[in-house]
Backbone bond lengths (Angstrom), bond angles and torsions (degrees), N, CA, C in turn:
res aa  C-N    CA-C-N  psi(-1)  N-CA   C-N-CA  omega(-1)  CA-C   N-CA-C  phi
1 M - - - 1.430 - - 1.492 112.54 -
2 N 1.367 117.39 135.22 1.451 119.98 -178.21 1.536 112.79 -67.77
3 R 1.309 115.27 151.66 1.405 120.23 -177.07 1.486 113.96 -61.20
4 E 1.392 119.04 -33.26 1.364 121.30 -177.03 1.564 112.66 -70.79
5 N 1.381 114.39 -18.61 1.438 116.96 -179.27 1.562 112.86 -84.14
6 L 1.364 115.30 -1.90 1.416 121.21 -178.53 1.516 111.92 -89.72
7 T 1.261 115.35 146.84 1.484 119.04 -176.32 1.523 109.05 -110.49
8 S 1.281 115.76 135.10 1.481 120.26 177.22 1.551 104.32 -88.01
9 I 1.288 116.28 118.27 1.452 122.47 -176.88 1.522 111.85 -102.67
10 P 1.351 115.57 142.28 1.496 119.46 179.29 1.481 110.51 -79.75
11 G 1.263 123.47 -22.82 1.448 124.05 -178.52 1.501 110.25 -170.75
12 F 1.398 114.11 -166.68 1.461 120.38 -177.90 1.534 106.23 -130.04
13 F 1.353 114.05 169.26 1.430 123.17 175.45 1.499 107.14 -117.26
14 L 1.347 117.44 129.28 1.432 123.35 179.19 1.537 110.22 -98.45
15 L 1.325 117.38 115.23 1.449 120.60 -175.45 1.554 111.47 -70.67
16 G 1.379 118.00 -30.64 1.388 118.74 179.50 1.553 109.89 78.95
17 F 1.341 114.03 -148.78 1.476 118.32 -173.83 1.578 115.47 -102.11
18 S 1.277 111.44 -34.76 1.494 114.84 -174.76 1.516 113.25 -152.88
19 E 1.278 115.78 148.94 1.488 119.10 178.17 1.516 111.96 -94.71
20 L 1.328 117.91 -12.78 1.472 121.46 -179.25 1.528 110.01 -71.70
21 P 1.384 118.38 127.46 1.434 118.88 -178.50 1.461 116.30 -57.68
22 E 1.367 119.93 -40.93 1.447 122.29 179.20 1.519 112.94 -62.62
23 Q 1.379 115.54 -41.60 1.435 119.86 179.01 1.596 111.63 -68.61
24 K 1.256 114.94 -38.32 1.506 121.88 177.95 1.519 106.95 -61.99
25 E 1.289 120.39 -39.97 1.527 121.83 -178.13 1.545 107.89 -67.97
26 I 1.283 117.03 -43.81 1.424 120.21 179.32 1.517 113.55 -59.94
27 L 1.407 112.56 -46.46 1.404 119.21 -177.81 1.554 112.68 -65.56
28 F 1.357 114.31 -32.76 1.456 119.63 178.32 1.553 110.33 -63.90
29 W 1.351 116.76 -48.44 1.439 118.12 176.10 1.514 114.80 -65.93
30 L 1.320 119.01 -33.15 1.417 123.94 175.74 1.499 111.06 -64.64
31 F 1.378 117.23 -46.73 1.449 120.27 177.41 1.481 110.68 -62.92
32 L 1.262 119.75 -40.77 1.488 124.21 -177.57 1.552 108.31 -64.10
33 Y 1.268 115.03 -44.20 1.528 121.04 -178.48 1.545 107.94 -64.71
34 V 1.378 115.64 -44.82 1.461 116.75 -178.67 1.466 111.97 -63.91
35 Y 1.354 117.36 -43.92 1.467 125.07 178.60 1.523 111.76 -56.73
36 L 1.347 117.24 -48.88 1.444 120.53 179.21 1.512 113.05 -66.81
37 V 1.288 119.85 -37.47 1.412 123.31 175.09 1.556 110.89 -65.00
38 T 1.282 117.07 -41.20 1.476 123.14 178.75 1.529 108.99 -63.42
39 M 1.332 118.49 -44.69 1.456 121.70 179.45 1.487 111.78 -65.12
40 A 1.350 117.47 -46.58 1.484 125.04 -178.40 1.551 109.96 -62.88
41 G 1.336 114.67 -48.20 1.433 119.76 -176.88 1.542 115.03 -62.45
42 N 1.384 113.55 -44.49 1.435 118.16 -174.89 1.559 108.55 -77.05
43 L 1.328 116.83 -33.72 1.469 120.13 175.61 1.526 111.08 -62.39
44 L 1.336 116.09 -39.32 1.506 120.42 -179.10 1.564 107.79 -64.82
45 I 1.319 114.56 -41.64 1.519 119.42 177.57 1.526 109.50 -57.07
46 L 1.383 115.72 -50.63 1.445 121.25 179.94 1.518 109.71 -59.43
47 L 1.344 116.65 -43.95 1.488 120.85 -177.50 1.506 109.35 -63.42
48 A 1.344 117.42 -43.96 1.489 120.48 -176.69 1.463 109.83 -65.77
49 I 1.276 119.66 -43.99 1.491 123.74 -178.22 1.566 109.67 -67.58
50 G 1.323 116.32 -39.19 1.434 120.08 -177.59 1.566 112.83 -71.50
51 L 1.284 116.61 -34.15 1.444 117.92 -174.90 1.532 113.70 -93.92
52 D 1.326 116.83 -20.91 1.544 116.38 -179.44 1.513 108.01 -99.91
53 A 1.364 112.73 117.69 1.481 121.01 -178.91 1.523 110.94 -61.96
54 H 1.342 118.19 -26.84 1.446 122.79 -177.80 1.561 110.93 -69.92
55 L 1.326 117.25 -17.45 1.479 121.20 179.23 1.486 113.05 -100.03
56 H 1.294 117.92 11.10 1.486 122.38 177.50 1.546 109.17 -82.82
57 T 1.308 118.46 58.12 1.454 122.68 -179.06 1.531 105.49 -124.54
58 P 1.354 115.19 166.96 1.507 120.51 -176.04 1.508 110.46 -55.08
59 M 1.360 118.37 -46.73 1.445 120.22 -177.08 1.535 115.91 -55.46
60 Y 1.374 111.44 -43.53 1.535 116.44 178.03 1.490 111.79 -79.82
61 F 1.267 119.61 -23.70 1.472 122.02 170.47 1.516 112.45 -59.94
62 F 1.339 113.89 -47.56 1.463 118.06 174.66 1.486 113.63 -66.04
63 L 1.341 118.13 -37.88 1.466 122.69 179.00 1.524 108.29 -63.71
64 A 1.335 119.47 -41.43 1.484 125.03 177.18 1.537 110.80 -55.98
65 N 1.348 114.08 -45.46 1.473 120.84 178.84 1.469 109.98 -65.07
66 L 1.358 120.28 -40.33 1.405 124.84 177.51 1.567 110.80 -59.75
67 S 1.258 113.57 -45.49 1.554 117.93 -179.13 1.492 108.53 -66.28
68 F 1.293 118.64 -44.27 1.504 121.02 178.01 1.542 110.77 -59.07
69 N 1.360 116.42 -45.13 1.409 121.35 177.28 1.524 113.88 -63.07
70 D 1.301 116.61 -38.05 1.492 121.93 174.14 1.509 112.44 -59.74
71 I 1.333 114.99 -43.71 1.435 121.10 179.01 1.581 110.36 -56.63
72 C 1.326 112.39 -48.94 1.446 118.29 179.53 1.460 111.77 -68.45
73 F 1.331 120.17 -39.69 1.459 124.17 178.45 1.560 112.82 -58.90
74 S 1.335 115.04 -48.39 1.444 118.50 175.33 1.508 114.85 -62.19
75 S 1.299 117.38 -31.54 1.446 122.60 -177.19 1.503 113.21 -75.54
76 V 1.406 116.18 -14.75 1.399 117.82 179.70 1.566 112.15 -72.23
77 T 1.360 116.31 -35.83 1.475 117.23 -170.30 1.552 110.14 -112.64
78 I 1.334 120.65 -41.75 1.485 118.75 -170.15 1.534 114.84 -67.52
79 P 1.337 119.21 -46.19 1.457 119.37 -178.41 1.543 113.76 -55.46
80 K 1.299 117.67 -41.83 1.458 122.60 178.53 1.535 110.86 -63.07
81 T 1.341 115.17 -38.82 1.482 119.17 177.97 1.533 108.99 -64.18
82 L 1.270 116.65 -45.32 1.539 122.94 -178.50 1.595 110.57 -64.64
83 V 1.304 114.91 -41.26 1.471 120.83 179.29 1.531 109.60 -65.67
84 N 1.246 118.25 -46.21 1.505 122.31 178.65 1.542 109.49 -59.84
85 H 1.338 116.50 -39.06 1.436 116.39 176.59 1.523 115.74 -66.29
86 I 1.347 115.02 -42.12 1.430 118.38 179.34 1.584 111.73 -67.73
87 L 1.328 115.68 -32.56 1.467 117.22 178.13 1.507 113.42 -91.21
88 S 1.317 114.54 2.29 1.521 119.85 178.12 1.593 107.92 60.19
89 S 1.309 115.50 41.90 1.430 122.63 -176.02 1.526 111.10 -125.56
90 K 1.316 117.05 150.85 1.468 120.98 173.82 1.506 114.08 -117.81
91 S 1.338 114.03 3.51 1.484 117.05 -170.85 1.540 111.88 -87.78
92 I 1.377 112.01 152.79 1.421 120.31 170.76 1.483 106.83 -141.14
93 S 1.272 119.36 134.16 1.484 122.98 -177.84 1.505 110.25 -65.29
94 Y 1.325 117.41 157.19 1.448 122.29 176.65 1.464 111.35 -56.83
95 I 1.355 117.80 -47.71 1.484 119.08 -178.70 1.524 109.47 -67.68
96 G 1.315 119.66 -34.44 1.469 120.88 176.55 1.479 112.38 -64.47
97 C 1.343 115.42 -37.86 1.445 118.25 178.75 1.481 114.89 -69.37
98 M 1.406 115.00 -38.00 1.406 117.59 176.40 1.614 112.70 -68.23
99 A 1.329 114.13 -32.39 1.472 118.44 176.71 1.540 107.18 -69.91
100 Q 1.265 118.26 -38.69 1.517 116.20 176.77 1.544 113.52 -63.48
101 I 1.359 113.55 -40.22 1.472 117.91 176.57 1.560 110.84 -59.43
102 Y 1.311 114.22 -47.00 1.491 120.26 -178.37 1.543 112.27 -58.12
103 F 1.300 117.09 -51.46 1.433 120.38 -173.36 1.544 109.95 -79.39
104 F 1.377 116.84 -27.12 1.467 119.09 176.43 1.573 107.53 -65.09
105 I 1.300 118.85 -49.03 1.457 122.96 -179.81 1.566 109.90 -63.35
106 A 1.329 117.61 -48.67 1.470 121.37 -176.24 1.537 109.19 -60.55
107 L 1.306 116.90 -50.86 1.483 119.14 -171.38 1.522 112.31 -78.00
108 A 1.359 117.42 -30.60 1.521 118.86 172.96 1.512 111.50 -62.30
109 N 1.407 116.64 -42.62 1.406 121.02 -178.19 1.552 109.37 -73.56
110 M 1.314 118.24 -32.33 1.437 119.85 178.13 1.507 109.43 -66.55
111 D 1.292 121.94 -36.19 1.494 123.23 172.36 1.568 108.04 -56.16
112 G 1.296 116.65 -43.09 1.485 118.30 -176.53 1.550 110.14 -69.75
113 F 1.325 117.79 -34.52 1.472 120.62 -178.66 1.527 110.05 -71.01
114 L 1.358 114.77 -42.16 1.470 119.62 179.24 1.514 110.03 -63.70
115 L 1.354 118.24 -39.62 1.505 121.19 176.19 1.507 111.93 -59.83
116 G 1.414 109.91 -39.94 1.530 114.64 179.84 1.516 110.70 -68.97
117 V 1.346 118.84 -39.54 1.466 119.50 176.95 1.465 113.52 -66.23
118 M 1.375 115.71 -34.76 1.470 117.59 178.14 1.509 111.66 -70.46
119 A 1.338 118.68 -27.56 1.422 120.96 179.44 1.547 108.39 -73.03
120 Y 1.339 116.55 -37.73 1.434 119.63 174.76 1.536 113.54 -62.74
121 D 1.358 114.54 -39.26 1.464 122.83 177.66 1.552 107.25 -59.82
122 R 1.333 118.57 -43.11 1.521 123.47 -179.27 1.519 109.58 -65.80
123 Y 1.400 116.01 -38.80 1.413 119.61 -176.94 1.575 108.18 -66.42
124 V 1.292 117.82 -41.45 1.487 120.39 -179.65 1.509 109.53 -67.00
125 A 1.318 116.45 -42.29 1.515 121.85 -177.84 1.491 111.72 -62.42
126 I 1.335 119.69 -37.54 1.464 123.16 -170.97 1.562 108.77 -99.64
127 C 1.337 121.65 -35.12 1.411 121.57 -175.71 1.616 111.42 -94.23
128 R 1.300 113.79 -25.46 1.505 116.00 -178.78 1.538 108.10 -133.80
129 P 1.295 119.06 60.20 1.451 120.74 -173.05 1.524 115.04 -64.41
130 L 1.329 116.95 -33.65 1.439 123.30 -176.22 1.507 108.29 -68.96
131 H 1.356 120.06 -27.29 1.480 121.36 -179.59 1.521 113.05 -104.60
132 Y 1.324 115.23 11.68 1.463 116.98 -172.94 1.478 114.95 -59.77
133 T 1.328 117.99 -47.19 1.482 122.32 -176.81 1.541 109.80 -66.45
134 T 1.354 114.64 -32.00 1.435 120.09 -177.41 1.549 111.99 -70.41
135 I 1.377 110.56 -47.67 1.542 119.17 -176.30 1.554 106.41 -71.39
136 M 1.321 114.53 -55.96 1.522 116.05 -172.08 1.520 109.15 -87.62
137 C 1.298 116.61 62.04 1.477 120.70 178.58 1.534 108.71 -80.06
138 P 1.294 115.73 162.64 1.502 119.98 -175.38 1.520 110.57 -57.49
139 R 1.318 119.30 -37.04 1.461 122.74 179.14 1.483 112.93 -59.00
140 L 1.312 115.69 -49.36 1.443 121.29 179.17 1.510 110.25 -61.87
141 C 1.310 119.26 -44.14 1.452 121.71 -178.53 1.474 112.78 -56.69
142 I 1.409 114.18 -46.75 1.441 120.60 177.33 1.518 112.17 -61.21
143 I 1.322 116.56 -43.88 1.439 121.95 -178.38 1.545 110.00 -60.93
144 L 1.365 116.51 -44.72 1.447 119.94 -177.69 1.508 109.29 -62.75
145 V 1.308 119.05 -42.09 1.455 120.95 178.46 1.551 113.30 -69.00
146 M 1.267 117.19 -40.07 1.401 120.17 178.43 1.597 115.18 -66.52
147 V 1.324 111.70 -42.00 1.469 117.29 176.79 1.568 109.62 -61.90
148 S 1.375 115.89 -41.91 1.463 120.58 178.49 1.513 109.42 -59.49
149 W 1.351 119.44 -45.01 1.441 121.98 -179.87 1.546 110.83 -59.32
150 V 1.355 116.44 -45.33 1.442 120.72 -176.44 1.519 111.26 -63.20
151 I 1.377 114.68 -47.58 1.504 118.87 -178.96 1.511 109.97 -62.40
152 T 1.297 120.38 -47.92 1.433 122.25 -175.03 1.528 113.39 -65.67
153 H 1.349 115.77 -36.73 1.496 118.66 178.81 1.533 111.28 -76.40
154 L 1.342 118.52 -33.39 1.444 118.16 174.62 1.538 110.90 -67.54
155 H 1.318 116.11 -37.01 1.481 121.66 177.46 1.539 108.84 -64.44
156 A 1.348 118.12 -46.48 1.468 121.31 177.37 1.487 111.38 -60.45
157 L 1.320 118.43 -42.22 1.502 122.26 178.77 1.481 112.93 -58.92
158 L 1.340 114.76 -42.34 1.476 121.93 -179.51 1.507 111.46 -58.17
159 H 1.390 115.53 -52.38 1.418 119.04 -176.46 1.510 111.59 -71.71
160 T 1.333 121.14 -28.78 1.439 122.79 -178.64 1.561 107.86 -72.11
161 L 1.389 118.14 -41.89 1.386 124.04 178.58 1.542 111.33 -61.17
162 L 1.321 114.46 -42.62 1.434 119.26 177.95 1.509 112.07 -66.73
163 M 1.290 116.87 -39.17 1.505 121.70 175.61 1.506 111.15 -64.48
164 D 1.325 116.82 -35.04 1.511 117.89 179.54 1.480 112.47 -70.71
165 Q 1.343 119.82 -14.97 1.492 122.38 177.54 1.555 113.78 -82.47
166 L 1.343 113.49 -10.70 1.466 115.76 -178.58 1.550 113.77 -81.03
167 S 1.289 114.22 156.41 1.476 120.07 173.61 1.439 109.04 -109.83
168 F 1.338 113.94 150.73 1.493 120.05 -177.60 1.566 108.76 -125.47
169 C 1.327 110.16 149.93 1.454 119.00 -178.83 1.534 107.28 -85.77
170 A 1.344 112.79 -171.15 1.472 118.66 -174.89 1.578 109.32 -65.42
171 D 1.325 117.51 -28.98 1.390 121.33 -179.90 1.546 109.50 -72.25
172 N 1.288 119.46 109.52 1.440 123.12 -178.58 1.541 111.60 -123.38
173 T 1.245 117.31 27.13 1.476 124.42 -179.25 1.546 112.40 -92.57
174 I 1.296 114.36 118.26 1.493 119.73 -177.86 1.513 109.27 -98.55
175 P 1.296 118.98 116.25 1.507 122.55 177.77 1.567 113.75 -71.47
176 H 1.279 115.64 57.42 1.464 119.54 -171.35 1.524 108.15 -159.69
177 F 1.304 120.37 170.82 1.452 123.30 179.07 1.526 110.48 -100.02
178 F 1.308 121.08 1.09 1.403 126.00 173.38 1.526 111.49 -155.17
179 C 1.309 117.33 174.60 1.461 118.97 -173.38 1.579 107.90 -85.66
180 D 1.318 113.37 81.62 1.476 120.06 176.79 1.604 105.69 -80.06
181 P 1.308 113.83 133.24 1.488 116.65 -173.23 1.545 114.57 -57.74
182 Y 1.376 115.33 -37.57 1.505 118.03 -174.42 1.555 109.83 -64.32
183 P 1.334 120.41 -49.03 1.493 118.05 -179.53 1.526 111.64 -62.72
184 I 1.289 120.40 -31.39 1.418 124.75 -178.46 1.531 108.97 -71.44
185 L 1.371 118.64 -39.97 1.442 119.04 173.93 1.513 113.51 -59.65
186 K 1.281 117.60 -31.97 1.440 121.07 179.76 1.544 110.51 -72.47
187 L 1.296 120.05 -18.86 1.461 121.70 -178.54 1.536 111.13 -88.95
188 S 1.333 116.93 -15.94 1.477 121.19 -175.20 1.532 111.75 -68.25
189 C 1.337 114.51 143.49 1.476 119.77 173.72 1.526 109.49 -95.21
190 S 1.263 117.09 -3.12 1.460 122.14 -178.02 1.506 108.95 -85.78
191 D 1.354 118.77 170.17 1.433 124.14 171.68 1.542 105.26 -75.75
192 T 1.334 115.47 122.32 1.437 120.25 179.07 1.529 115.93 -102.23
193 Y 1.399 111.75 18.38 1.486 117.99 -177.82 1.485 112.73 -58.51
194 L 1.347 118.04 -46.71 1.470 119.20 177.31 1.488 116.46 -62.37
195 N 1.341 116.02 -36.40 1.488 122.13 174.88 1.489 107.95 -62.90
196 E 1.320 119.29 -49.05 1.448 121.40 -179.62 1.568 110.53 -60.70
197 L 1.317 113.61 -43.48 1.523 118.82 -179.47 1.518 111.85 -58.12
198 M 1.375 115.31 -44.98 1.415 119.88 -178.30 1.548 111.79 -68.45
199 V 1.341 116.10 -31.98 1.446 121.87 178.50 1.530 107.20 -62.36
200 F 1.309 115.18 -46.70 1.527 118.49 -175.55 1.494 114.13 -77.49
201 I 1.387 120.32 -31.90 1.357 122.00 -179.85 1.539 113.48 -88.52
202 V 1.325 113.78 -66.69 1.496 116.00 179.80 1.544 111.45 -66.73
203 G 1.360 115.66 -48.81 1.423 118.84 178.53 1.533 114.48 -58.62
204 G 1.308 112.91 -37.44 1.504 118.98 179.11 1.563 108.71 -66.77
205 M 1.312 115.59 -39.68 1.537 115.29 176.85 1.471 112.57 -66.89
206 V 1.368 118.98 -44.08 1.479 121.84 176.75 1.479 109.51 -61.55
207 F 1.264 119.88 -42.27 1.468 120.04 177.45 1.485 116.05 -65.05
208 M 1.300 114.07 -45.67 1.496 120.47 -172.71 1.512 110.92 -74.13
209 T 1.297 121.01 -28.40 1.499 123.27 -176.50 1.555 111.02 -57.49
210 P 1.305 119.04 -56.64 1.465 117.16 179.28 1.533 111.15 -71.27
211 F 1.326 118.27 -31.98 1.483 120.19 -179.65 1.565 110.02 -62.28
212 M 1.369 113.28 -42.24 1.491 115.87 -179.18 1.560 109.13 -69.99
213 C 1.302 115.60 -33.61 1.476 119.36 179.64 1.548 110.41 -64.32
214 I 1.322 113.42 -39.94 1.490 121.65 177.89 1.569 107.89 -64.53
215 T 1.300 116.54 -51.11 1.456 124.17 -178.42 1.519 113.16 -56.20
216 I 1.383 114.42 -51.57 1.440 120.04 -179.28 1.515 112.78 -67.73
217 S 1.304 114.67 -40.46 1.499 118.02 178.63 1.536 112.12 -59.95
218 Y 1.356 115.78 -44.65 1.445 119.46 -179.61 1.516 113.58 -76.64
219 A 1.328 120.17 -19.98 1.445 121.97 174.49 1.569 107.95 -71.15
220 Y 1.365 116.49 -38.81 1.480 121.02 173.47 1.482 112.99 -66.23
221 I 1.385 114.17 -41.74 1.455 118.09 -178.28 1.517 112.01 -62.99
222 F 1.309 116.62 -46.75 1.474 121.20 -178.34 1.555 111.78 -69.18
223 S 1.337 117.30 -32.94 1.394 118.26 174.96 1.589 113.49 -69.75
224 K 1.306 112.71 -25.20 1.509 119.88 175.94 1.517 107.60 -79.22
225 V 1.297 118.57 -41.31 1.498 122.19 -172.64 1.530 110.03 -68.88
226 V 1.292 117.72 -37.14 1.503 120.96 -177.86 1.524 110.60 -67.04
227 K 1.281 116.67 -19.44 1.496 122.44 177.59 1.501 112.19 -82.87
228 V 1.389 117.51 -15.25 1.446 120.01 -179.23 1.534 109.09 -69.25
229 P 1.364 118.91 123.90 1.431 118.81 -175.64 1.543 116.29 -68.00
230 S 1.320 115.19 -34.20 1.450 119.17 -174.44 1.459 112.11 -95.77
231 T 1.414 115.74 139.87 1.485 119.51 176.99 1.417 111.04 -61.75
232 Q 1.355 121.32 -37.05 1.409 122.60 179.18 1.542 113.80 -59.79
233 G 1.350 115.96 -35.70 1.414 121.98 179.72 1.557 109.16 -67.77
234 I 1.295 115.89 -39.42 1.507 120.90 179.06 1.513 108.39 -63.83
235 K 1.385 116.02 -48.54 1.401 114.56 -179.81 1.445 115.81 -62.97
236 K 1.327 118.92 -36.06 1.488 121.87 179.27 1.470 110.05 -65.61
237 A 1.381 117.71 -38.31 1.465 120.47 -176.81 1.571 110.09 -71.82
238 L 1.340 116.27 -39.33 1.440 118.17 -179.39 1.515 114.34 -76.02
239 S 1.351 117.03 -22.51 1.436 117.23 179.84 1.498 111.91 -67.81
240 T 1.275 119.60 -21.79 1.515 119.65 176.12 1.504 111.33 -77.03
241 C 1.328 116.93 -17.59 1.428 121.05 -175.06 1.523 114.98 -104.91
242 G 1.293 117.15 -15.16 1.453 120.44 -174.47 1.513 111.42 -61.81
243 S 1.307 121.90 -47.29 1.471 123.85 179.32 1.477 109.85 -57.32
244 H 1.359 116.36 -48.31 1.407 123.00 -172.75 1.620 108.39 -63.29
245 L 1.308 116.48 -46.36 1.484 120.16 -179.70 1.567 110.30 -63.11
246 T 1.322 116.82 -35.17 1.482 117.79 179.18 1.523 110.51 -62.37
247 V 1.312 115.99 -48.60 1.445 123.50 176.73 1.557 112.27 -58.35
248 V 1.273 114.64 -49.35 1.494 120.06 176.76 1.497 113.33 -55.66
249 S 1.302 118.61 -43.61 1.483 124.13 -177.53 1.580 106.01 -66.25
250 L 1.254 119.94 -45.21 1.455 121.80 -179.26 1.580 111.87 -63.65
251 F 1.309 114.01 -48.02 1.422 120.38 -177.84 1.525 113.10 -64.64
252 Y 1.300 115.37 -59.92 1.497 117.57 -175.25 1.540 113.48 -70.90
253 G 1.320 113.89 -30.95 1.491 116.75 177.49 1.486 110.73 -56.81
254 A 1.348 118.45 -49.05 1.468 123.88 -177.00 1.587 108.81 -64.93
255 I 1.325 115.90 -45.88 1.460 119.60 -174.66 1.500 110.60 -63.86
256 M 1.311 117.51 -44.69 1.452 121.54 -178.87 1.538 112.24 -61.85
257 G 1.329 115.77 -30.65 1.500 118.46 -177.84 1.524 109.89 -78.11
258 I 1.362 118.77 -11.36 1.478 118.90 -174.97 1.537 112.21 -111.94
259 Y 1.370 113.68 -57.25 1.437 120.98 -165.00 1.608 116.82 -92.64
260 L 1.361 114.28 -5.21 1.439 114.02 -178.76 1.534 108.92 -96.80
261 R 1.349 116.17 44.32 1.443 120.60 175.20 1.541 104.76 -158.45
262 P 1.381 115.75 166.58 1.542 118.31 -173.92 1.539 107.68 -62.84
263 S 1.370 109.57 154.27 1.463 117.77 178.03 1.513 114.94 -67.32
264 S 1.314 114.81 -22.44 1.462 120.73 179.61 1.546 113.94 -64.95
265 S 1.409 112.75 -22.37 1.450 118.83 -177.39 1.549 111.95 -92.41
266 Y 1.329 115.18 2.51 1.491 120.37 -178.66 1.512 109.48 -70.79
267 S 1.296 116.49 132.74 1.517 121.08 179.76 1.533 109.43 -133.03
268 A 1.268 114.95 172.12 1.489 123.53 -174.98 1.509 108.73 -62.90
269 Q 1.331 116.96 -29.86 1.505 121.32 -179.86 1.506 110.81 -64.66
270 D 1.326 118.61 -26.60 1.454 121.84 175.43 1.529 116.20 -62.41
271 M 1.338 112.32 -20.88 1.488 117.85 -179.62 1.515 112.35 -58.35
272 A 1.396 117.16 -33.51 1.428 119.66 -178.66 1.533 111.22 -66.66
273 A 1.330 114.97 -38.99 1.506 120.25 176.90 1.455 110.66 -65.82
274 T 1.362 117.34 -39.03 1.461 121.63 178.70 1.513 111.91 -60.16
275 I 1.306 115.84 -40.79 1.498 121.16 179.77 1.475 108.74 -59.17
276 I 1.341 121.68 -32.50 1.495 119.65 -173.31 1.498 109.98 -66.75
277 F 1.405 119.38 -42.29 1.482 116.59 -176.22 1.548 110.99 -95.57
278 T 1.322 122.12 -11.83 1.463 120.99 178.79 1.532 110.12 -95.45
279 I 1.356 119.81 -28.46 1.458 119.05 -173.62 1.584 109.43 -123.61
280 V 1.273 115.44 -45.44 1.503 117.93 -170.97 1.527 109.82 -76.51
281 T 1.364 119.83 -46.27 1.438 120.27 -176.66 1.543 110.98 -63.63
282 P 1.338 122.69 -47.54 1.466 118.98 178.51 1.553 112.80 -59.78
283 M 1.420 117.38 -27.22 1.421 117.81 176.76 1.537 110.96 -73.85
284 L 1.353 116.40 -39.65 1.449 118.60 -171.20 1.521 111.90 -81.97
285 N 1.322 120.66 -23.40 1.406 123.75 -179.77 1.517 114.61 -46.08
286 P 1.319 117.79 -55.86 1.508 121.28 177.83 1.543 112.82 -53.14
287 F 1.342 116.67 -41.32 1.432 119.33 -176.78 1.502 111.19 -74.41
288 I 1.297 114.68 -38.08 1.547 119.00 -179.11 1.506 107.44 -63.19
289 Y 1.359 117.29 -48.27 1.424 119.62 -177.35 1.541 116.92 -73.67
290 S 1.350 114.18 -30.68 1.472 117.23 179.33 1.534 111.88 -81.29
291 L 1.250 118.11 -37.01 1.488 122.19 -177.01 1.496 110.63 -72.12
292 R 1.364 117.41 -29.69 1.516 119.67 -178.45 1.497 111.51 -103.93
293 N 1.379 119.12 9.91 1.445 118.80 -176.17 1.517 109.61 -128.76
294 R 1.331 116.00 117.39 1.424 121.90 -177.32 1.535 113.18 -65.21
295 D 1.324 116.05 -36.85 1.430 121.77 -177.58 1.571 111.12 -64.72
296 I 1.323 113.19 -45.38 1.498 119.46 178.39 1.489 110.73 -63.47
297 K 1.344 116.10 -42.04 1.469 119.87 -178.61 1.538 110.07 -65.60
298 A 1.293 115.07 -42.37 1.466 120.68 177.87 1.533 110.38 -60.50
299 A 1.344 116.76 -43.36 1.451 120.37 -179.64 1.520 111.99 -66.13
300 L 1.327 116.33 -37.90 1.458 120.76 179.29 1.499 110.31 -70.58
301 R 1.322 120.56 -36.46 1.506 123.00 174.32 1.501 108.74 -65.34
302 K 1.255 119.76 -39.36 1.474 122.10 179.06 1.543 111.53 -65.02
303 I 1.340 117.69 -41.34 1.460 121.89 174.37 1.519 110.56 -62.33
304 K 1.327 119.54 -40.56 1.395 124.52 -179.29 1.490 111.26 -65.03
305 R 1.403 116.58 -42.47 1.465 119.66 178.81 1.538 110.62 -65.16
306 E 1.342 117.44 -42.64 1.434 121.02 -179.55 1.543 112.57 -64.66
307 F 1.359 114.20 -37.76 1.460 118.81 177.83 1.509 111.16 -62.15
308 F 1.330 116.76 -52.46 1.442 119.51 -177.87 1.509 114.57 -66.30
309 K 1.379 114.37 -28.43 1.443 122.14 177.97 1.600 107.42 -67.14
310 D 1.337 115.88 -49.73 1.461 121.13 176.27 1.483 111.29 -62.24
311 F 1.336 117.53 -39.45 1.491 120.07 -179.36 1.553 109.86 -64.17
312 R 1.323 121.25 -40.36 1.403 123.01 -178.53 1.528 111.87 -69.45
313 I 1.419 115.16 -38.37 1.436 118.87 176.75 1.512 112.58 -66.42
314 T 1.321 116.94 -34.86 1.452 120.46 178.70 1.526 112.48 -68.75
315 N 1.314 114.48 -37.38 1.495 117.75 -174.29 1.534 111.49 -87.40
316 F 1.299 119.67 -16.54 1.472 122.22 179.91 1.498 110.36 -115.75
């Protein structure tokens, strides 16, 4: 298509989930409820880890970073959806859409890297317990998180700059509730070969690095666990990994179903899988880790006791 036939568009229109007014109203309140629960749950995890000195360990340092990342991740997509509903609007500016793409890619990949780092932490704790404090020193923990942030943001910047080079035709309607890169690539009138290539090469490397770390770590963990003679020992070892594996399954299962194939095959049905790792997983993470973790539950009970103690003192 000739360049002169292309239209420079000021923004996009997000179709969302449904055109029926009654369904849109239900979805609005559902999204609002999920967002508030996500914020409250992850903030409680951050509060518990920050206030309880017993939780100032590498595992909970990474969990705190995961909770912070999930707060940011949810805030990339849900607030704009809620605002559009309140204003009876479907529009999003071009700059706003590019910003959503950038932070969506960066924070989604950061979730993966943090899950990979947490898997390595579990490997050291179970397979090399005598050297755990030496290996997982505070300096290494900070370096692992900082390197993850740098890699994921550089990766997001690459894809956003490539997306910004594309031209779009008059059709600027995105069949989604946020600016997902795949539906936007389908709208482009330009050749998206380079974008697709970068998704499979660079995106594949960024995706596979933490995934391979998780796979290898748990391969070593399970090989160590099967050698434990007592059943109680096996249960104790696996209890520290159950929460993490649950989150990994939800997160990577949804991503593999959507993004490990060409953008041309993306359909509206993939929106449901997108919801799992963009909305559902950040909401469930605090519950998964708190319900299956005695230390977190103890810290939350302590915060509750202190809160009601201060409340009684204030009122009497």
